[in-house]
mmCIF file of the N, C-alpha and C atoms, coordinates in Angstrom:
data_MODEL
# 
_entry.id   MODEL 
# 
loop_
_atom_site.group_PDB 
_atom_site.id 
_atom_site.type_symbol 
_atom_site.label_atom_id 
_atom_site.label_alt_id 
_atom_site.label_comp_id 
_atom_site.label_asym_id 
_atom_site.label_entity_id 
_atom_site.label_seq_id 
_atom_site.pdbx_PDB_ins_code 
_atom_site.Cartn_x 
_atom_site.Cartn_y 
_atom_site.Cartn_z 
_atom_site.occupancy 
_atom_site.B_iso_or_equiv 
_atom_site.pdbx_formal_charge 
_atom_site.auth_seq_id 
_atom_site.auth_comp_id 
_atom_site.auth_asym_id 
_atom_site.auth_atom_id 
_atom_site.pdbx_PDB_model_num 
ATOM 1   N N  . MET A 1 1  ? 1.367  -1.184  0.129   1.00 0.00 ? 1  MET A N  1 
ATOM 2   C CA . MET A 1 1  ? -0.401 0.268   0.159   1.00 0.00 ? 1  MET A CA 1 
ATOM 3   C C  . MET A 1 1  ? 1.239  1.147   -0.111  1.00 0.00 ? 1  MET A C  1 
ATOM 4   N N  . VAL A 1 2  ? 0.397  2.104   -0.873  1.00 0.00 ? 2  VAL A N  1 
ATOM 5   C CA . VAL A 1 2  ? 1.077  3.672   -0.628  1.00 0.00 ? 2  VAL A CA 1 
ATOM 6   C C  . VAL A 1 2  ? 0.527  4.701   0.390   1.00 0.00 ? 2  VAL A C  1 
ATOM 7   N N  . PHE A 1 3  ? 0.906  5.345   0.794   1.00 0.00 ? 3  PHE A N  1 
ATOM 8   C CA . PHE A 1 3  ? 0.935  6.430   1.682   1.00 0.00 ? 3  PHE A CA 1 
ATOM 9   C C  . PHE A 1 3  ? 0.420  7.380   0.934   1.00 0.00 ? 3  PHE A C  1 
ATOM 10  N N  . ALA A 1 4  ? -0.279 8.138   0.450   1.00 0.00 ? 4  ALA A N  1 
ATOM 11  C CA . ALA A 1 4  ? 0.182  9.412   -1.008  1.00 0.00 ? 4  ALA A CA 1 
ATOM 12  C C  . ALA A 1 4  ? 0.643  10.117  -0.301  1.00 0.00 ? 4  ALA A C  1 
ATOM 13  N N  . TRP A 1 5  ? 0.244  10.556  1.116   1.00 0.00 ? 5  TRP A N  1 
ATOM 14  C CA . TRP A 1 5  ? 0.548  12.044  1.742   1.00 0.00 ? 5  TRP A CA 1 
ATOM 15  C C  . TRP A 1 5  ? 2.045  12.535  1.633   1.00 0.00 ? 5  TRP A C  1 
ATOM 16  N N  . MET A 1 6  ? 2.870  10.881  2.059   1.00 0.00 ? 6  MET A N  1 
ATOM 17  C CA . MET A 1 6  ? 4.384  10.935  2.421   1.00 0.00 ? 6  MET A CA 1 
ATOM 18  C C  . MET A 1 6  ? 5.420  10.957  0.919   1.00 0.00 ? 6  MET A C  1 
ATOM 19  N N  . PRO A 1 7  ? 5.170  10.766  -0.083  1.00 0.00 ? 7  PRO A N  1 
ATOM 20  C CA . PRO A 1 7  ? 4.514  9.474   -0.289  1.00 0.00 ? 7  PRO A CA 1 
ATOM 21  C C  . PRO A 1 7  ? 5.598  8.022   0.199   1.00 0.00 ? 7  PRO A C  1 
ATOM 22  N N  . ALA A 1 8  ? 5.145  7.211   0.478   1.00 0.00 ? 8  ALA A N  1 
ATOM 23  C CA . ALA A 1 8  ? 5.957  5.813   1.006   1.00 0.00 ? 8  ALA A CA 1 
ATOM 24  C C  . ALA A 1 8  ? 5.216  4.586   0.869   1.00 0.00 ? 8  ALA A C  1 
ATOM 25  N N  . LEU A 1 9  ? 5.677  3.633   0.163   1.00 0.00 ? 9  LEU A N  1 
ATOM 26  C CA . LEU A 1 9  ? 4.914  2.373   -0.033  1.00 0.00 ? 9  LEU A CA 1 
ATOM 27  C C  . LEU A 1 9  ? 5.197  1.596   1.497   1.00 0.00 ? 9  LEU A C  1 
ATOM 28  N N  . ALA A 1 10 ? 4.485  0.868   1.911   1.00 0.00 ? 10 ALA A N  1 
ATOM 29  C CA . ALA A 1 10 ? 4.458  -0.052  2.989   1.00 0.00 ? 10 ALA A CA 1 
ATOM 30  C C  . ALA A 1 10 ? 3.946  -1.364  2.604   1.00 0.00 ? 10 ALA A C  1 
ATOM 31  N N  . ILE A 1 11 ? 4.822  -2.566  3.029   1.00 0.00 ? 11 ILE A N  1 
ATOM 32  C CA . ILE A 1 11 ? 4.452  -3.572  2.882   1.00 0.00 ? 11 ILE A CA 1 
ATOM 33  C C  . ILE A 1 11 ? 4.444  -4.372  4.714   1.00 0.00 ? 11 ILE A C  1 
ATOM 34  N N  . TYR A 1 12 ? 4.058  -4.886  4.602   1.00 0.00 ? 12 TYR A N  1 
ATOM 35  C CA . TYR A 1 12 ? 2.942  -5.302  6.114   1.00 0.00 ? 12 TYR A CA 1 
ATOM 36  C C  . TYR A 1 12 ? 3.391  -7.049  6.109   1.00 0.00 ? 12 TYR A C  1 
ATOM 37  N N  . PHE A 1 13 ? 4.068  -8.015  6.889   1.00 0.00 ? 13 PHE A N  1 
ATOM 38  C CA . PHE A 1 13 ? 4.205  -9.020  6.895   1.00 0.00 ? 13 PHE A CA 1 
ATOM 39  C C  . PHE A 1 13 ? 4.152  -9.896  8.243   1.00 0.00 ? 13 PHE A C  1 
ATOM 40  N N  . ASN A 1 14 ? 4.208  -11.307 8.596   1.00 0.00 ? 14 ASN A N  1 
ATOM 41  C CA . ASN A 1 14 ? 4.950  -11.676 9.452   1.00 0.00 ? 14 ASN A CA 1 
ATOM 42  C C  . ASN A 1 14 ? 6.220  -12.506 9.677   1.00 0.00 ? 14 ASN A C  1 
ATOM 43  N N  . ASP A 1 15 ? 6.753  -12.431 10.801  1.00 0.00 ? 15 ASP A N  1 
ATOM 44  C CA . ASP A 1 15 ? 7.750  -13.003 10.839  1.00 0.00 ? 15 ASP A CA 1 
ATOM 45  C C  . ASP A 1 15 ? 7.761  -14.151 11.212  1.00 0.00 ? 15 ASP A C  1 
ATOM 46  N N  . PRO A 1 16 ? 8.851  -15.175 11.387  1.00 0.00 ? 16 PRO A N  1 
ATOM 47  C CA . PRO A 1 16 ? 8.768  -16.891 12.102  1.00 0.00 ? 16 PRO A CA 1 
ATOM 48  C C  . PRO A 1 16 ? 8.104  -17.082 13.229  1.00 0.00 ? 16 PRO A C  1 
ATOM 49  N N  . ASP A 1 17 ? 8.693  -15.450 13.930  1.00 0.00 ? 17 ASP A N  1 
ATOM 50  C CA . ASP A 1 17 ? 7.774  -15.679 15.745  1.00 0.00 ? 17 ASP A CA 1 
ATOM 51  C C  . ASP A 1 17 ? 6.644  -15.275 15.382  1.00 0.00 ? 17 ASP A C  1 
ATOM 52  N N  . GLY A 1 18 ? 6.161  -14.836 14.545  1.00 0.00 ? 18 GLY A N  1 
ATOM 53  C CA . GLY A 1 18 ? 4.424  -14.645 14.422  1.00 0.00 ? 18 GLY A CA 1 
ATOM 54  C C  . GLY A 1 18 ? 4.339  -13.037 14.794  1.00 0.00 ? 18 GLY A C  1 
ATOM 55  N N  . ASN A 1 19 ? 5.386  -12.174 15.006  1.00 0.00 ? 19 ASN A N  1 
ATOM 56  C CA . ASN A 1 19 ? 4.964  -10.737 15.022  1.00 0.00 ? 19 ASN A CA 1 
ATOM 57  C C  . ASN A 1 19 ? 4.814  -10.092 13.805  1.00 0.00 ? 19 ASN A C  1 
ATOM 58  N N  . GLN A 1 20 ? 4.205  -8.736  13.503  1.00 0.00 ? 20 GLN A N  1 
ATOM 59  C CA . GLN A 1 20 ? 3.758  -8.400  12.653  1.00 0.00 ? 20 GLN A CA 1 
ATOM 60  C C  . GLN A 1 20 ? 4.764  -7.030  12.132  1.00 0.00 ? 20 GLN A C  1 
ATOM 61  N N  . LEU A 1 21 ? 5.388  -7.140  11.285  1.00 0.00 ? 21 LEU A N  1 
ATOM 62  C CA . LEU A 1 21 ? 6.570  -6.299  10.924  1.00 0.00 ? 21 LEU A CA 1 
ATOM 63  C C  . LEU A 1 21 ? 6.199  -5.460  9.322   1.00 0.00 ? 21 LEU A C  1 
ATOM 64  N N  . GLU A 1 22 ? 6.726  -4.029  9.371   1.00 0.00 ? 22 GLU A N  1 
ATOM 65  C CA . GLU A 1 22 ? 6.322  -3.302  8.495   1.00 0.00 ? 22 GLU A CA 1 
ATOM 66  C C  . GLU A 1 22 ? 7.475  -2.691  7.474   1.00 0.00 ? 22 GLU A C  1 
ATOM 67  N N  . PHE A 1 23 ? 7.994  -3.284  6.733   1.00 0.00 ? 23 PHE A N  1 
ATOM 68  C CA . PHE A 1 23 ? 8.822  -2.378  5.969   1.00 0.00 ? 23 PHE A CA 1 
ATOM 69  C C  . PHE A 1 23 ? 8.223  -1.397  5.030   1.00 0.00 ? 23 PHE A C  1 
ATOM 70  N N  . ILE A 1 24 ? 8.996  0.286   5.513   1.00 0.00 ? 24 ILE A N  1 
ATOM 71  C CA . ILE A 1 24 ? 8.485  1.183   4.440   1.00 0.00 ? 24 ILE A CA 1 
ATOM 72  C C  . ILE A 1 24 ? 9.628  1.736   3.846   1.00 0.00 ? 24 ILE A C  1 
ATOM 73  N N  . SER A 1 25 ? 9.089  2.588   2.573   1.00 0.00 ? 25 SER A N  1 
ATOM 74  C CA . SER A 1 25 ? 10.216 3.077   1.994   1.00 0.00 ? 25 SER A CA 1 
ATOM 75  C C  . SER A 1 25 ? 9.553  4.279   1.061   1.00 0.00 ? 25 SER A C  1 
ATOM 76  N N  . ILE A 1 26 ? 10.341 5.130   1.125   1.00 0.00 ? 26 ILE A N  1 
ATOM 77  C CA . ILE A 1 26 ? 9.782  6.689   0.736   1.00 0.00 ? 26 ILE A CA 1 
ATOM 78  C C  . ILE A 1 26 ? 9.970  6.518   -0.764  1.00 0.00 ? 26 ILE A C  1 
ATOM 79  N N  . LEU A 1 27 ? 9.184  6.874   -1.342  1.00 0.00 ? 27 LEU A N  1 
ATOM 80  C CA . LEU A 1 27 ? 8.886  6.752   -2.967  1.00 0.00 ? 27 LEU A CA 1 
ATOM 81  C C  . LEU A 1 27 ? 9.375  8.364   -3.355  1.00 0.00 ? 27 LEU A C  1 
ATOM 82  N N  . GLU A 1 28 ? 9.926  8.541   -4.823  1.00 0.00 ? 28 GLU A N  1 
ATOM 83  C CA . GLU A 1 28 ? 10.175 9.630   -5.342  1.00 0.00 ? 28 GLU A CA 1 
ATOM 84  C C  . GLU A 1 28 ? 8.952  10.339  -6.022  1.00 0.00 ? 28 GLU A C  1 
ATOM 85  N N  . GLY A 1 29 ? 9.294  11.634  -5.667  1.00 0.00 ? 29 GLY A N  1 
ATOM 86  C CA . GLY A 1 29 ? 7.737  12.796  -5.993  1.00 0.00 ? 29 GLY A CA 1 
ATOM 87  C C  . GLY A 1 29 ? 7.294  12.968  -5.050  1.00 0.00 ? 29 GLY A C  1 
ATOM 88  N N  . GLU A 1 30 ? 6.505  13.984  -5.151  1.00 0.00 ? 30 GLU A N  1 
ATOM 89  C CA . GLU A 1 30 ? 5.511  14.853  -4.230  1.00 0.00 ? 30 GLU A CA 1 
ATOM 90  C C  . GLU A 1 30 ? 4.642  13.913  -3.442  1.00 0.00 ? 30 GLU A C  1 
ATOM 91  N N  . GLY A 1 31 ? 4.299  14.452  -2.610  1.00 0.00 ? 31 GLY A N  1 
ATOM 92  C CA . GLY A 1 31 ? 3.226  13.900  -1.949  1.00 0.00 ? 31 GLY A CA 1 
ATOM 93  C C  . GLY A 1 31 ? 1.899  14.042  -2.356  1.00 0.00 ? 31 GLY A C  1 
ATOM 94  N N  . ASN A 1 32 ? 0.749  13.393  -1.612  1.00 0.00 ? 32 ASN A N  1 
ATOM 95  C CA . ASN A 1 32 ? -0.587 14.103  -2.352  1.00 0.00 ? 32 ASN A CA 1 
ATOM 96  C C  . ASN A 1 32 ? -1.838 13.571  -1.556  1.00 0.00 ? 32 ASN A C  1 
ATOM 97  N N  . PRO A 1 33 ? -2.074 14.341  -0.543  1.00 0.00 ? 33 PRO A N  1 
ATOM 98  C CA . PRO A 1 33 ? -2.458 14.023  0.625   1.00 0.00 ? 33 PRO A CA 1 
ATOM 99  C C  . PRO A 1 33 ? -4.200 13.661  0.466   1.00 0.00 ? 33 PRO A C  1 
ATOM 100 N N  . GLU A 1 34 ? -4.764 14.159  -1.103  1.00 0.00 ? 34 GLU A N  1 
ATOM 101 C CA . GLU A 1 34 ? -5.585 14.053  -1.097  1.00 0.00 ? 34 GLU A CA 1 
ATOM 102 C C  . GLU A 1 34 ? -6.182 12.885  -1.459  1.00 0.00 ? 34 GLU A C  1 
ATOM 103 N N  . LEU A 1 35 ? -5.167 11.889  -1.815  1.00 0.00 ? 35 LEU A N  1 
ATOM 104 C CA . LEU A 1 35 ? -5.334 10.589  -2.449  1.00 0.00 ? 35 LEU A CA 1 
ATOM 105 C C  . LEU A 1 35 ? -5.259 9.221   -1.751  1.00 0.00 ? 35 LEU A C  1 
ATOM 106 N N  . GLY A 1 36 ? -4.881 9.920   -0.091  1.00 0.00 ? 36 GLY A N  1 
ATOM 107 C CA . GLY A 1 36 ? -4.633 8.670   0.976   1.00 0.00 ? 36 GLY A CA 1 
ATOM 108 C C  . GLY A 1 36 ? -3.910 7.465   0.937   1.00 0.00 ? 36 GLY A C  1 
ATOM 109 N N  . VAL A 1 37 ? -4.857 6.296   1.323   1.00 0.00 ? 37 VAL A N  1 
ATOM 110 C CA . VAL A 1 37 ? -4.203 5.284   0.998   1.00 0.00 ? 37 VAL A CA 1 
ATOM 111 C C  . VAL A 1 37 ? -4.834 4.261   -0.096  1.00 0.00 ? 37 VAL A C  1 
ATOM 112 N N  . MET A 1 38 ? -3.605 4.372   -0.927  1.00 0.00 ? 38 MET A N  1 
ATOM 113 C CA . MET A 1 38 ? -3.972 3.259   -2.016  1.00 0.00 ? 38 MET A CA 1 
ATOM 114 C C  . MET A 1 38 ? -3.057 1.952   -2.430  1.00 0.00 ? 38 MET A C  1 
ATOM 115 N N  . PRO A 1 39 ? -3.412 0.989   -3.756  1.00 0.00 ? 39 PRO A N  1 
ATOM 116 C CA . PRO A 1 39 ? -2.283 0.126   -3.822  1.00 0.00 ? 39 PRO A CA 1 
ATOM 117 C C  . PRO A 1 39 ? -1.392 0.827   -4.443  1.00 0.00 ? 39 PRO A C  1 
ATOM 118 N N  . TYR A 1 40 ? -0.573 0.313   -4.467  1.00 0.00 ? 40 TYR A N  1 
ATOM 119 C CA . TYR A 1 40 ? 0.681  0.400   -5.066  1.00 0.00 ? 40 TYR A CA 1 
ATOM 120 C C  . TYR A 1 40 ? 0.680  0.930   -6.520  1.00 0.00 ? 40 TYR A C  1 
ATOM 121 N N  . GLU A 1 41 ? -0.138 -0.192  -7.022  1.00 0.00 ? 41 GLU A N  1 
ATOM 122 C CA . GLU A 1 41 ? -0.476 -0.068  -9.122  1.00 0.00 ? 41 GLU A CA 1 
ATOM 123 C C  . GLU A 1 41 ? -1.317 1.021   -9.236  1.00 0.00 ? 41 GLU A C  1 
ATOM 124 N N  . ASP A 1 42 ? -2.185 1.841   -8.464  1.00 0.00 ? 42 ASP A N  1 
ATOM 125 C CA . ASP A 1 42 ? -2.824 2.566   -8.892  1.00 0.00 ? 42 ASP A CA 1 
ATOM 126 C C  . ASP A 1 42 ? -2.001 4.157   -8.319  1.00 0.00 ? 42 ASP A C  1 
ATOM 127 N N  . TRP A 1 43 ? -0.932 4.096   -7.898  1.00 0.00 ? 43 TRP A N  1 
ATOM 128 C CA . TRP A 1 43 ? 0.433  4.891   -7.847  1.00 0.00 ? 43 TRP A CA 1 
ATOM 129 C C  . TRP A 1 43 ? 0.701  5.064   -8.584  1.00 0.00 ? 43 TRP A C  1 
ATOM 130 N N  . VAL A 1 44 ? 1.048  3.885   -9.128  1.00 0.00 ? 44 VAL A N  1 
ATOM 131 C CA . VAL A 1 44 ? 2.291  3.771   -10.128 1.00 0.00 ? 44 VAL A CA 1 
ATOM 132 C C  . VAL A 1 44 ? 1.455  4.624   -11.576 1.00 0.00 ? 44 VAL A C  1 
ATOM 133 N N  . SER A 1 45 ? -0.051 3.646   -11.837 1.00 0.00 ? 45 SER A N  1 
ATOM 134 C CA . SER A 1 45 ? -1.072 4.649   -12.557 1.00 0.00 ? 45 SER A CA 1 
ATOM 135 C C  . SER A 1 45 ? -1.147 6.130   -12.661 1.00 0.00 ? 45 SER A C  1 
ATOM 136 N N  . LYS A 1 46 ? -1.188 6.852   -11.908 1.00 0.00 ? 46 LYS A N  1 
ATOM 137 C CA . LYS A 1 46 ? -1.856 7.730   -11.463 1.00 0.00 ? 46 LYS A CA 1 
ATOM 138 C C  . LYS A 1 46 ? -0.219 8.885   -11.736 1.00 0.00 ? 46 LYS A C  1 
ATOM 139 N N  . LYS A 1 47 ? 0.918  8.048   -11.326 1.00 0.00 ? 47 LYS A N  1 
ATOM 140 C CA . LYS A 1 47 ? 2.541  8.555   -11.771 1.00 0.00 ? 47 LYS A CA 1 
ATOM 141 C C  . LYS A 1 47 ? 2.416  8.785   -12.963 1.00 0.00 ? 47 LYS A C  1 
ATOM 142 N N  . ARG A 1 48 ? 1.986  7.840   -13.521 1.00 0.00 ? 48 ARG A N  1 
ATOM 143 C CA . ARG A 1 48 ? 2.511  7.705   -15.235 1.00 0.00 ? 48 ARG A CA 1 
ATOM 144 C C  . ARG A 1 48 ? 1.270  8.776   -16.095 1.00 0.00 ? 48 ARG A C  1 
ATOM 145 N N  . ALA A 1 49 ? 0.407  8.774   -15.237 1.00 0.00 ? 49 ALA A N  1 
ATOM 146 C CA . ALA A 1 49 ? -0.332 9.897   -16.305 1.00 0.00 ? 49 ALA A CA 1 
ATOM 147 C C  . ALA A 1 49 ? -0.530 11.178  -15.690 1.00 0.00 ? 49 ALA A C  1 
ATOM 148 N N  . ASN A 1 50 ? 0.609  11.527  -14.722 1.00 0.00 ? 50 ASN A N  1 
ATOM 149 C CA . ASN A 1 50 ? 1.056  12.741  -14.720 1.00 0.00 ? 50 ASN A CA 1 
ATOM 150 C C  . ASN A 1 50 ? 1.788  12.965  -15.225 1.00 0.00 ? 50 ASN A C  1 
ATOM 151 N N  . SER A 1 51 ? 2.590  12.028  -15.642 1.00 0.00 ? 51 SER A N  1 
ATOM 152 C CA . SER A 1 51 ? 3.954  11.999  -16.679 1.00 0.00 ? 51 SER A CA 1 
ATOM 153 C C  . SER A 1 51 ? 3.506  12.420  -17.765 1.00 0.00 ? 51 SER A C  1 
ATOM 154 N N  . ILE A 1 52 ? 2.610  11.886  -18.414 1.00 0.00 ? 52 ILE A N  1 
ATOM 155 C CA . ILE A 1 52 ? 2.196  12.382  -19.526 1.00 0.00 ? 52 ILE A CA 1 
ATOM 156 C C  . ILE A 1 52 ? 1.455  13.735  -19.755 1.00 0.00 ? 52 ILE A C  1 
ATOM 157 N N  . ARG A 1 53 ? 0.953  14.136  -19.216 1.00 0.00 ? 53 ARG A N  1 
ATOM 158 C CA . ARG A 1 53 ? 0.217  15.396  -18.896 1.00 0.00 ? 53 ARG A CA 1 
ATOM 159 C C  . ARG A 1 53 ? 1.694  16.597  -19.064 1.00 0.00 ? 53 ARG A C  1 
ATOM 160 N N  . GLN A 1 54 ? 2.652  16.144  -18.307 1.00 0.00 ? 54 GLN A N  1 
ATOM 161 C CA . GLN A 1 54 ? 3.663  17.391  -18.034 1.00 0.00 ? 54 GLN A CA 1 
ATOM 162 C C  . GLN A 1 54 ? 4.198  17.063  -19.768 1.00 0.00 ? 54 GLN A C  1 
ATOM 163 N N  . LEU A 1 55 ? 4.212  16.367  -21.000 1.00 0.00 ? 55 LEU A N  1 
ATOM 164 C CA . LEU A 1 55 ? 4.975  16.431  -21.974 1.00 0.00 ? 55 LEU A CA 1 
ATOM 165 C C  . LEU A 1 55 ? 4.135  17.718  -22.512 1.00 0.00 ? 55 LEU A C  1 
# 
């Protein structure tokens, strides 16, 4: 999932001991708070659409 206001990609998973962990990585580009939280695929689609519009 992407936190669009940062923007950052977060992946959640359980380790072998049953603890829930989060891996989070900052994405390139400007934050977009109005998008909230969204799937990564949607973030990539929106970023591509914005890049095409800027050409």
